[in-house]
N, C-alpha and C positions, 0 to 999 in steps of 0.2 A: 504494500500500500504506500502511496506517495506520502512524503513527509516534508514539512517546511520548517526550516531552522533559520530564524532571523538573526542577523549579526548583532550581538549585544557586547559592547566593549566591556571587558572584564579585566582591567589592568590592576596589578599589584605593584606598589612602588619598590618592594624588596626583591621579588623574584619574578621571572616570566610565569604567566598563567597558561595552563594547557586545558583544553576542553575537547572531549570526544563529541563530535557532531553526529557521527553515524558509525555504526559498527555491526557488520554481519560477516558471514563466512567468506565473502568475496572481497570486501573492501573495508578499509578503516579511514575515516575522515576526521582530522584533528584541526583545531584552530589554536594558534598561539598568540598571546597578547603580550607585547614587550614594550616597556618604557624605553626611552632613548638610553643606549648604553648596555642594556641587558642582552644576553645572548644564549643561544642553544649551541653548546659545544659540538664540534664535529663528531659524528657517530655513523654507524652503518646499519642498513636494514637488508634482510634477505629478499626484499620485494622491490619493485619499481616505486619510486617516490616522485610525485609531482607537487611542487610547492608554488602557490600563487600569492602574490602580495595583494591583499585586499585593501590595505590602508598603510600609508607611510613610505619609508625608504629604508632598505636594509642592505648590508654587505653580506653576500653569500659566499661561503667557503666552497670552492670547486675542487674536489679531489683531496685537498689538504688545506691547512691553515695558511699555506704559502701563496695560494692563488685565490683572489677574491674578486667578485663582480658586484657592482652596486645595481640594485633593481628597485624600481619605483612601483607605485600602485598600478595594478593591471598586468604586470609582468609575471611570467612563470619560468620556473627552472625545472628541468627533468633530470632525474638521477637514475642510473642503472642499478640493479640489485648489487649490493655490497660496495657501492661507491660511497665514499665518505661525504657527508653533507652536514651543514650547520649554518647558522646565520647570526648576525649581530644587528640590532636596531640602531640606525643612525638618527632616528626620530621615533616618537611613539608610533607603533606599527602593529598591524594584525596580518598574520599569514595563515593560509589554509593548506594543509598537507593531505594529499590523497595517496594512500598506500595500498597497492594491489599486487598480488593477492594479499589478503589480510594475514600477516605473520602470526597474530595472536590466536587465530582460529584454525590453524593447520591441524590436520588429523594425523 
């Protein structure tokens, strides 16, 4: 059944906030709310990860912390399985990550 999830800014001045938007056996959708200067450290996923900037401007780690690309609202970055990914907010920002297949629902 179709679901609607409205963007609600949920910032925490101490740490990035993470919200599960949708989660089933096929896909996991997360939103991250970051105040300027907060970051999600580079990490890996066994799945494909697509990250879209919904608000703000962020520096994305591409493969390692040594290569960064700045992306603004509306831009997306696509990561292969096991490719390192992470990001740092250059201003208050919201990003949405789509992870498929869902690594938390594998049998």
